[in-house]
Wavefront OBJ file of the C-alpha trace (Angstrom):
o trace
v 30.832 41.894 139.204
v 27.973 42.004 141.164
v 28.127 42.968 144.695
v 27.300 40.455 147.434
v 23.872 40.993 148.795
v 23.574 42.433 152.338
v 22.595 39.865 154.803
v 18.833 39.976 155.845
v 17.931 41.251 159.160
v 14.944 40.118 160.933
v 12.868 42.883 162.558
v 13.543 41.418 166.008
v 17.202 41.668 165.503
v 17.201 45.542 165.022
v 18.603 46.881 168.680
v 18.946 50.457 167.450
v 20.633 51.733 170.531
v 20.555 48.657 172.167
v 24.345 48.381 172.071
v 24.677 51.440 174.300
v 24.145 51.227 178.232
v 20.964 52.767 179.725
v 21.476 56.206 180.951
v 20.914 56.817 184.679
v 19.223 60.106 185.959
v 22.517 60.179 188.456
v 24.775 60.157 185.404
v 22.765 63.160 183.872
v 23.019 65.008 187.481
v 26.843 64.387 187.606
v 27.328 65.949 184.086
v 24.979 68.910 185.018
v 26.819 69.507 188.336
v 30.244 69.377 186.491
v 29.193 72.319 184.152
v 27.682 74.299 187.004
v 30.872 74.010 188.968
v 33.124 75.072 186.176
v 30.796 78.144 185.734
v 30.736 79.061 189.351
v 26.930 78.372 189.495
v 27.169 75.298 191.985
v 26.890 76.614 195.592
v 29.625 75.378 198.061
v 28.410 72.339 199.647
v 25.414 72.066 197.772
v 23.329 68.686 198.657
v 20.076 68.976 196.717
v 19.265 67.727 193.159
v 21.152 70.007 190.943
v 18.303 70.418 188.423
v 16.478 72.404 191.209
v 19.278 75.107 190.477
v 18.197 75.204 186.922
v 14.347 75.201 187.492
v 12.190 78.306 186.874
v 9.160 79.111 188.221
v 5.792 80.370 186.975
v 3.855 83.309 188.524
v 1.712 80.512 190.336
v 4.774 79.098 192.049
v 4.881 75.982 189.523
v 8.482 74.716 189.078
v 9.489 74.204 185.648
v 12.202 71.463 185.738
v 15.024 71.104 183.012
v 14.330 67.157 182.884
v 11.094 65.262 183.417
v 10.937 61.290 183.626
v 8.402 58.785 184.221
v 9.222 59.245 188.060
v 7.523 62.622 187.450
v 3.839 61.332 188.219
v 0.626 62.756 187.567
v -3.218 61.785 187.884
v -4.385 59.613 185.056
v -6.018 62.227 182.389
v -8.225 59.531 181.136
v -9.448 59.457 177.626
v -10.717 62.216 174.926
v -14.332 62.892 175.452
v -14.936 61.131 178.939
v -14.407 62.422 182.515
v -12.361 64.249 183.513
v -11.968 65.777 179.944
v -8.385 66.459 180.423
v -7.514 64.971 176.981
v -10.325 66.975 175.264
v -14.267 67.293 175.661
v -15.289 65.293 172.487
v -13.941 61.755 171.721
v -13.200 62.932 168.032
v -11.257 66.177 169.094
v -11.021 68.532 166.332
v -10.161 66.018 163.789
v -12.881 66.072 161.674
v -12.945 69.764 160.684
v -10.636 71.438 162.865
v -11.570 73.905 165.668
v -14.022 76.635 165.034
v -12.061 79.644 163.676
v -13.860 82.683 165.304
v -13.246 86.299 164.305
v -13.890 89.430 166.535
v -15.566 92.448 164.713
v -15.947 95.718 167.108
v -16.067 98.487 164.255
v -19.309 100.351 165.214
v -19.763 100.934 161.393
v -22.468 98.240 160.343
v -21.393 98.682 156.765
v -17.824 98.072 157.543
v -18.506 95.439 159.700
v -20.834 93.622 157.141
v -18.054 93.888 154.521
v -15.313 92.649 156.854
v -17.329 89.643 158.119
v -18.191 88.314 154.762
v -14.497 88.563 153.635
v -13.516 86.558 156.543
v -16.245 84.117 156.217
v -15.227 83.618 152.621
v -11.609 83.088 153.575
v -11.626 80.455 156.265
v -13.407 82.055 159.166
v -16.230 79.860 160.524
v -18.074 82.032 163.186
v -18.332 85.715 164.001
v -17.764 87.556 167.178
v -19.652 90.605 167.206
v -19.307 93.405 169.970
v -22.683 95.171 170.087
v -24.537 97.984 172.124
v -23.045 100.931 173.854
v -20.045 102.115 171.666
v -20.257 98.947 169.687
v -22.295 97.936 166.768
v -26.015 99.270 167.375
v -28.008 96.450 168.096
v -30.836 97.170 165.526
v -28.010 97.082 162.848
v -27.421 93.214 163.487
v -30.183 92.373 160.651
v -27.885 94.541 158.215
v -24.829 93.286 159.262
v -25.794 89.696 159.113
v -28.038 90.085 155.833
v -25.904 88.053 153.488
v -24.409 85.689 156.267
v -25.876 81.969 156.428
v -26.067 82.143 160.308
v -27.194 78.418 160.361
v -23.691 77.599 158.861
v -21.627 80.528 160.482
v -22.715 80.791 164.063
v -22.757 84.176 165.778
v -21.471 85.181 169.293
v -22.425 88.425 171.015
v -20.632 90.745 173.408
v -23.029 93.185 174.474
v -22.320 94.116 178.120
v -25.364 95.118 179.996
v -27.460 95.099 176.972
v -27.244 91.440 176.477
v -31.158 90.807 176.586
v -31.736 93.465 173.930
v -28.884 91.856 171.571
v -30.225 88.283 172.110
v -33.717 89.334 171.215
v -32.388 90.994 168.279
v -30.197 88.332 166.994
v -32.904 85.400 167.672
v -35.190 87.538 165.354
v -32.613 87.593 162.625
v -32.351 84.021 162.764
v -36.093 83.757 162.558
v -36.281 86.164 159.654
v -33.737 83.953 157.898
v -35.760 80.892 158.409
v -33.228 79.137 160.542
v -35.238 76.614 162.849
v -34.587 76.967 166.579
v -33.205 73.393 166.503
v -30.409 74.543 164.240
v -29.438 77.741 165.887
v -25.857 77.711 167.327
v -23.667 80.217 168.678
v -23.399 82.209 172.074
v -25.639 85.030 173.188
v -22.914 86.262 175.105
v -24.653 87.385 178.421
v -22.158 87.601 181.099
v -22.815 89.948 184.066
v -20.213 88.691 186.289
v -17.512 89.381 183.537
v -19.059 93.126 183.182
v -18.776 93.266 186.999
v -14.944 92.310 186.880
v -14.566 94.944 184.198
v -16.698 97.884 185.397
v -17.568 97.105 189.151
v -21.263 96.842 188.454
v -23.264 94.152 186.545
v -23.872 91.331 189.019
v -27.334 92.657 189.688
v -28.242 91.354 185.935
v -27.561 87.673 186.964
v -31.367 87.302 187.189
v -32.088 88.560 183.991
v -29.307 86.506 182.596
v -30.878 83.176 184.065
v -34.313 84.513 182.631
v -32.875 84.777 179.197
v -31.587 81.111 179.581
v -34.906 79.802 180.743
v -36.587 80.903 177.745
v -34.423 79.182 175.279
v -35.869 75.602 175.840
v -36.442 75.396 171.933
v -32.923 76.278 170.905
v -31.008 72.884 172.243
v -27.659 73.857 170.794
v -27.331 77.561 171.749
v -25.107 78.827 174.339
v -26.267 81.811 176.183
v -23.556 82.830 178.700
v -19.862 83.442 178.438
v -17.836 82.472 181.466
v -14.991 84.943 180.945
v -11.560 84.524 182.440
v -9.928 87.273 180.531
v -10.760 90.121 182.564
v -8.427 88.649 185.127
v -5.831 87.848 182.526
v -6.037 91.227 181.234
v -5.526 92.526 184.593
v -2.115 90.943 185.035
v -3.205 87.786 186.667
v -1.355 84.393 186.358
v -2.826 81.276 184.675
v -3.949 79.997 188.057
v -5.613 83.104 188.896
v -7.431 83.216 185.606
v -8.512 79.769 185.911
v -9.426 79.758 189.600
v -11.779 82.953 188.780
v -13.375 81.824 185.700
v -14.197 78.439 187.766
v -15.659 80.403 190.411
v -17.630 82.408 187.774
v -18.901 79.361 186.275
v -19.954 78.004 189.613
v -21.790 81.448 190.289
v -23.747 80.814 186.917
v -24.701 77.547 187.818
v -26.099 78.558 190.966
v -28.003 81.251 189.471
v -29.405 79.053 186.523
v -30.541 76.068 188.832
v -31.934 78.798 191.391
v -34.220 79.981 188.524
v -35.624 76.220 187.878
v -33.315 74.793 185.295
v -31.613 71.332 186.095
v -27.893 71.077 186.326
v -27.276 69.574 182.977
v -29.488 72.223 181.225
v -27.567 74.842 183.023
v -24.120 73.509 181.989
v -24.752 73.289 178.452
v -25.553 76.921 178.144
v -22.079 77.958 179.189
v -18.991 78.699 177.313
v -15.630 79.528 179.227
v -13.478 82.230 177.371
v -9.848 81.834 178.262
v -6.462 83.556 177.319
v -3.862 82.100 175.261
v -0.139 83.517 175.511
v 2.953 83.120 173.626
v 4.122 80.505 176.342
v 2.863 77.680 174.330
v 3.204 74.979 177.171
v 1.395 76.942 179.809
v -1.290 77.491 177.303
v -1.609 73.835 176.535
v -1.612 73.093 180.022
v -4.025 75.518 181.052
v -6.661 74.425 178.649
v -6.278 70.615 179.923
v -6.396 71.788 183.465
v -9.535 73.979 183.002
v -11.597 70.954 181.620
v -10.348 68.999 184.598
v -11.218 71.628 187.006
v -14.836 71.837 185.246
v -15.252 68.087 185.363
v -14.767 68.205 188.914
v -17.393 70.843 189.579
v -19.784 68.930 187.294
v -19.116 65.804 189.249
v -20.127 67.414 192.502
v -22.786 69.095 190.900
v -24.549 66.136 189.433
v -23.987 67.122 185.940
v -23.748 64.116 183.410
v -22.782 63.167 180.068
v -21.590 65.811 177.529
v -22.990 68.652 179.432
v -20.085 67.933 182.115
v -17.445 68.937 179.330
v -16.376 72.485 179.233
v -16.751 74.315 175.930
v -13.800 76.455 175.417
v -13.335 79.705 173.358
v -9.622 80.884 173.324
v -8.779 84.269 172.518
v -4.787 85.191 171.879
v -4.107 87.339 174.939
v -4.579 91.213 174.587
v -2.005 91.746 177.393
v 0.916 90.686 175.421
v 0.276 92.631 172.270
v 2.411 95.719 171.668
v 2.091 98.935 169.853
v 5.666 99.081 169.132
v 6.844 97.159 166.282
v 3.573 95.397 166.136
v 4.786 92.771 163.406
v 6.205 91.038 166.168
v 2.543 90.162 167.371
v 2.044 87.780 164.424
v 4.721 85.566 165.862
v 3.157 86.037 169.499
v -0.286 84.905 168.115
v 1.075 82.219 166.299
v 2.242 80.453 169.312
v -0.680 81.142 171.125
v -2.758 79.659 168.626
v -0.462 76.760 168.539
v -0.869 76.198 172.184
v -4.863 76.775 171.831
v -5.065 73.990 169.062
v -2.682 71.626 170.813
v -4.589 72.142 174.185
v -7.942 71.388 172.612
v -9.838 74.727 172.429
v -13.077 74.482 170.673
v -13.053 77.950 169.079
v -10.099 80.269 168.585
v -9.860 83.811 168.029
v -6.515 84.983 166.937
v -6.423 88.943 167.539
v -5.181 90.865 164.526
v -1.434 92.062 164.858
v -2.481 95.712 165.234
v -5.119 94.964 167.805
v -3.289 97.169 170.623
v -3.453 100.328 168.206
v -7.031 100.078 167.458
v -9.479 98.775 164.762
v -7.575 96.312 162.471
v -7.210 96.803 158.824
v -7.940 94.218 156.142
v -4.383 92.891 156.117
v -4.507 92.396 159.817
v -7.553 90.453 159.628
v -6.137 88.492 156.755
v -3.245 87.597 158.670
v -5.064 86.558 161.862
v -7.389 84.411 159.912
v -4.626 82.701 157.707
v -2.648 82.050 160.931
v -5.179 79.694 162.139
v -5.660 78.284 158.183
v -2.149 77.496 157.979
v -2.096 75.535 161.142
v -5.092 73.615 160.504
v -4.863 73.098 156.745
v -1.061 72.961 156.211
v 0.306 72.111 159.505
v -2.502 69.513 160.450
v -2.616 70.629 164.035
v -5.844 69.602 164.455
v -5.253 66.020 163.039
v -4.152 64.494 166.375
v -6.222 64.491 169.468
v -4.288 66.031 172.656
v -0.849 65.717 170.965
v 0.753 66.785 174.071
v -0.912 63.869 176.108
v 1.668 61.562 177.320
v 4.526 64.038 177.739
v 5.773 63.975 181.502
v 6.285 67.733 181.324
v 2.874 68.647 180.165
v 0.924 66.192 182.186
v 2.945 67.170 185.213
v 2.420 70.894 184.508
v -1.387 70.596 183.924
v -1.613 68.765 187.191
v 0.117 71.345 189.324
v -1.683 74.233 187.511
v -4.860 72.582 188.255
v -4.052 72.329 191.828
v -2.809 75.929 192.089
v -5.927 77.076 190.266
v -8.262 74.849 192.663
v -6.811 76.443 195.445
v -7.392 79.843 194.515
v -10.849 78.952 193.537
v -11.769 77.775 197.001
v -10.290 80.866 198.567
v -12.592 82.593 196.341
v -15.734 80.538 197.435
v -14.564 81.096 201.096
v -14.493 84.786 200.404
v -18.375 84.478 199.470
v -18.277 83.844 195.910
v -16.619 85.683 192.703
v -18.762 88.640 193.107
v -18.090 89.073 196.702
v -14.457 88.373 196.226
v -14.467 91.297 193.539
v -16.183 93.751 195.827
v -14.161 92.812 198.853
v -11.046 93.588 196.938
v -9.921 89.958 197.390
v -9.473 89.411 193.699
v -8.108 92.764 192.796
v -5.424 92.313 195.485
v -4.355 89.080 194.527
v -3.997 89.857 191.148
v -2.228 93.396 191.658
v 0.333 91.300 193.544
v 0.881 89.110 190.545
v 1.178 92.249 188.235
v 3.662 93.693 190.460
v 5.885 90.722 190.178
v 5.562 90.386 186.591
v 6.164 94.002 186.255
v 9.542 93.883 188.229
v 10.443 91.026 185.874
v 9.634 93.192 182.811
v 11.616 96.136 184.227
v 14.369 93.899 184.592
v 14.262 92.460 181.199
v 13.848 89.154 182.822
v 10.493 88.633 180.781
v 11.677 90.159 177.549
v 9.315 91.789 174.980
v 11.090 91.235 171.725
v 10.835 94.602 169.639
v 10.152 96.758 172.705
v 12.395 95.859 175.878
v 14.734 93.543 173.597
v 16.043 94.503 169.993
v 13.917 98.192 169.751
v 13.867 99.744 166.235
v 14.009 103.234 166.893
v 13.581 104.032 163.141
v 10.219 102.089 162.753
v 7.551 103.896 160.907
v 4.448 104.177 163.110
v 1.197 102.117 162.278
v -1.530 104.247 162.815
v -5.312 102.739 163.344
v -8.489 104.277 164.343
v -9.138 103.548 168.116
v -11.544 101.131 169.132
v -14.503 102.991 171.046
v -15.241 99.912 173.253
v -13.474 100.928 176.607
v -14.713 99.821 180.116
v -13.565 101.081 183.271
v -14.127 100.932 186.911
v -13.326 97.515 187.801
v -10.249 95.411 187.515
v -7.462 97.340 185.588
v -6.549 96.410 182.021
v -2.898 96.012 181.335
v -0.576 95.259 178.741
v 3.066 93.774 179.384
v 4.955 96.455 176.965
v 3.057 99.772 178.083
v 5.761 101.169 180.511
v 8.349 100.982 177.657
v 6.019 102.214 175.238
v 5.404 105.356 177.391
v 9.103 106.102 177.416
v 9.275 105.621 173.766
v 6.435 107.880 173.451
v 8.413 110.551 175.507
v 11.238 110.241 173.064
v 8.803 110.708 170.043
v 7.695 113.987 171.433
v 11.241 115.169 171.920
v 11.874 114.407 168.449
v 9.130 116.426 167.252
v 9.846 119.273 169.352
v 13.675 119.412 168.795
v 14.365 117.409 165.298
v 16.684 114.938 167.210
v 16.044 112.066 169.705
v 17.847 112.097 173.198
v 21.287 110.490 172.807
v 23.873 108.964 174.834
v 27.423 108.664 173.940
v 29.117 105.399 174.042
v 32.516 105.725 175.426
v 33.826 102.215 173.699
v 37.182 101.483 175.658
v 40.073 99.673 174.151
v 39.913 97.687 170.884
v 36.671 96.578 169.271
v 36.680 93.193 170.549
v 37.030 94.298 173.974
v 33.856 96.703 174.046
v 31.473 95.306 171.318
v 29.469 93.005 173.818
v 28.762 95.460 176.201
v 28.553 98.358 173.927
v 25.611 96.202 172.120
v 24.045 95.536 175.451
v 23.975 98.962 176.223
v 22.742 100.228 172.897
v 20.091 97.606 173.019
v 19.065 98.651 176.546
v 18.955 102.314 176.134
v 17.174 102.471 172.839
v 14.308 100.597 174.511
v 13.831 103.775 176.091
v 13.935 105.688 172.741
v 17.561 106.810 173.294
v 19.855 107.120 170.435
v 23.269 105.982 170.956
v 26.347 107.428 169.360
v 29.283 104.947 169.041
v 32.509 106.470 169.947
v 34.860 104.317 168.097
v 37.908 102.809 169.601
v 38.977 104.844 172.692
v 42.337 104.211 173.979
v 42.989 107.296 176.030
v 40.886 109.949 178.365
v 41.665 112.746 176.086
v 40.297 110.977 173.039
v 37.151 110.150 174.922
v 36.443 113.881 176.007
v 37.104 115.128 172.587
v 34.934 112.635 170.814
v 32.119 113.113 173.664
v 32.326 116.828 173.065
v 31.949 116.195 169.262
v 28.860 114.160 169.693
v 26.691 116.772 171.257
v 25.482 114.399 174.063
v 25.540 115.151 177.444
v 25.405 111.692 178.837
v 28.097 109.078 178.322
v 28.090 105.414 178.803
v 31.519 103.589 179.475
v 31.553 100.077 177.419
v 34.396 97.936 177.661
v 35.988 94.660 179.194
v 36.879 94.383 182.865
v 40.632 94.575 181.683
v 40.140 97.924 179.993
v 38.185 99.117 182.749
v 40.783 98.423 185.128
v 43.241 100.463 182.953
v 41.082 103.298 181.721
v 37.749 103.670 183.521
v 38.871 105.743 186.248
v 40.843 108.571 183.821
v 38.033 108.480 181.175
v 35.355 108.945 183.779
v 37.268 111.741 185.307
v 37.723 113.387 182.058
v 34.183 113.099 180.945
v 32.920 114.294 184.579
v 35.080 117.418 183.805
v 32.707 118.378 181.103
v 29.780 117.907 183.418
v 28.841 114.594 181.755
v 26.414 112.308 183.475
v 27.924 108.789 183.348
v 26.956 105.212 182.824
v 28.658 102.155 182.550
v 28.083 98.841 180.728
v 28.536 96.012 183.525
v 28.627 95.690 187.246
v 32.415 95.979 188.462
v 33.336 95.389 191.892
v 36.327 97.821 191.792
v 35.649 100.892 193.665
v 38.193 102.803 191.248
v 36.365 101.431 188.490
v 32.898 102.647 189.957
v 34.136 106.165 190.729
v 31.806 108.815 189.503
v 29.531 106.442 187.751
v 25.683 107.598 187.961
v 23.951 104.515 186.789
v 25.301 101.007 185.972
v 23.915 98.945 183.006
v 23.768 95.199 183.603
v 21.973 91.934 183.077
v 19.505 92.328 185.737
v 19.466 95.914 186.580
v 15.980 97.884 186.715
v 16.000 98.927 182.880
v 13.043 101.032 183.214
v 14.445 102.901 186.447
v 17.614 103.702 184.533
v 16.021 104.763 181.368
v 13.664 107.320 183.356
v 16.322 108.695 185.258
v 18.542 109.095 181.940
v 15.640 110.553 180.047
v 15.108 113.135 182.780
v 19.017 113.961 182.951
v 18.493 114.349 179.032
v 15.623 116.819 179.704
v 12.965 114.489 178.415
v 10.146 114.725 180.836
v 7.031 113.095 180.991
l 1 2 3 4 5 6 7 8 9 10 11 12 13 14 15 16 17 18 19 20 21 22 23 24 25 26 27 28 29 30 31 32 33 34 35 36 37 38 39 40 41 42 43 44 45 46 47 48 49 50 51 52 53 54 55 56 57 58 59 60 61 62 63 64 65 66 67 68 69 70 71 72 73 74 75 76 77 78 79 80 81 82 83 84 85 86 87 88 89 90 91 92 93 94 95 96 97 98 99 100 101 102 103 104 105 106 107 108 109 110 111 112 113 114 115 116 117 118 119 120 121 122 123 124 125 126 127 128 129 130 131 132 133 134 135 136 137 138 139 140 141 142 143 144 145 146 147 148 149 150 151 152 153 154 155 156 157 158 159 160 161 162 163 164 165 166 167 168 169 170 171 172 173 174 175 176 177 178 179 180 181 182 183 184 185 186 187 188 189 190 191 192 193 194 195 196 197 198 199 200 201 202 203 204 205 206 207 208 209 210 211 212 213 214 215 216 217 218 219 220 221 222 223 224 225 226 227 228 229 230 231 232 233 234 235 236 237 238 239 240 241 242 243 244 245 246 247 248 249 250 251 252 253 254 255 256 257 258 259 260 261 262 263 264 265 266 267 268 269 270 271 272 273 274 275 276 277 278 279 280 281 282 283 284 285 286 287 288 289 290 291 292 293 294 295 296 297 298 299 300 301 302 303 304 305 306 307 308 309 310 311 312 313 314 315 316 317 318 319 320 321 322 323 324 325 326 327 328 329 330 331 332 333 334 335 336 337 338 339 340 341 342 343 344 345 346 347 348 349 350 351 352 353 354 355 356 357 358 359 360 361 362 363 364 365 366 367 368 369 370 371 372 373 374 375 376 377 378 379 380 381 382 383 384 385 386 387 388 389 390 391 392 393 394 395 396 397 398 399 400 401 402 403 404 405 406 407 408 409 410 411 412 413 414 415 416 417 418 419 420 421 422 423 424 425 426 427 428 429 430 431 432 433 434 435 436 437 438 439 440 441 442 443 444 445 446 447 448 449 450 451 452 453 454 455 456 457 458 459 460 461 462 463 464 465 466 467 468 469 470 471 472 473 474 475 476 477 478 479 480 481 482 483 484 485 486 487 488 489 490 491 492 493 494 495 496 497 498 499 500 501 502 503 504 505 506 507 508 509 510 511 512 513 514 515 516 517 518 519 520 521 522 523 524 525 526 527 528 529 530 531 532 533 534 535 536 537 538 539 540 541 542 543 544 545 546 547 548 549 550 551 552 553 554 555 556 557 558 559 560 561 562 563 564 565 566 567 568 569 570 571 572 573 574 575 576 577 578 579 580 581 582 583 584 585 586 587 588 589 590 591 592 593 594 595 596 597 598 599 600 601 602 603 604 605 606 607 608 609 610 611 612 613 614 615 616 617 618 619 620 621 622 623 624 625 626 627
């Protein structure tokens, strides 16, 4: 028997969720308040919007809310390729061919760099970033390094510090020797005296030389000459708005220098390329790039810059500050998120640093992973196939707007301080960024800013990854920090102790009561202690003081950590602590009990939000592990 056919439904009859009543914001707020009330997180008599209790704040003070709606207004973002360029500097975005995949090379060996560069270009990289001069590649070796590179197809960006003029002349000679017409030369000569000044404390005196270099490039219409580098401010521990504001002030300083040297504003702007950092916070990265274009469009507007010259050219590099030396394989995940944010944010060129970047010069495998990260996102994930995919998101639009406002406020403060060079010399920039780094450092110390593989889920048995150190090391200006370095210094102490004694420093976990009652706190304590290179010895099920003392003695440790539930602490903590103290043990406790009897005799408490770095340092000292 043939079943009856289903009735035909016309498209305009499809109500989908139409049978459900529209949800109101007030309903959501009531539900959230109920959950917070049950958990004890709703303050008595709270009258404000409950979402504020769930909000977090960036290092620029921008509130990140748990819910965004159409009521969260932001300025009109416009259209791609049109002012204010929030949605992209070109109407077509990166749809046609993806963004420029730019690989960095800092190996001073010309033969090694030439081989590595060719391998990159044959496997997905579309442009090269070469560190030359000083401890980098010899400037005169550029011809050898690029001998087999089609420089008309693969643009070259230089990083030459104070030697930018000699490096630029040599690169232009290479182009000429290869027969590349001046009209087809692309890339960036990389002059950046302000970035050099930020890194070393000197270099601003070369602004005139940079302007002279740009003035002689009239026959090279598509060649950028100056890098406006925001990464020195990011790498010093600065926030996103601080990086944007300082980069904006640097761009304005270059515009002034170039126009004072005789260039018109359009021609000056067309020679600039901005370099910004992308982090594993993908939404902040997206918002930062969108905000950067909008900010520069405002500068262009008041400077009389018109047409495509008003669109900011962006080269985005994954953050060196977020990279770790310990468990460096996790860096692959960090750089993937950062690259995703850069692509969605509309970057024109992206450099993914190899996962071993914090250790030194990358090997072939690391460079392959770096370039393939971009290839997967462009070719397989089709990330460049949509122009500004985050556009229209209430969250992203609001975040872009508030970040732009914070950056503009910082930019105007720099300008009131006499401009970026004067603000660097006076300490205005350094002091502001130092304050942010102190706040970030406090969050890292308490593990509020978690670093996977370092401050969270460390692997004490990991095999070291050894690389030849990169020789390009500058100093004298803003500091260069990495978020993981304080924990890694403690791990280094532990490694030295292991090499000297044949064993790691260790702490005995006095696990009180049945396994279920101590498992969570024992895991928490072990994770925290191992972040400092301290091995933990599980005491098994401990139900009395005598057992605790005997197992502690057998462990060979001199520090013990009580781990249990609040109930077992009330029953066992005081006698077990007394028994352990009688053996001269230093005593830790996992948790933050208020009962004074439980707290009696305890030297340090391990709990969510405690200063883990302080606890680890003092515990290592107690264990005889010194700096």
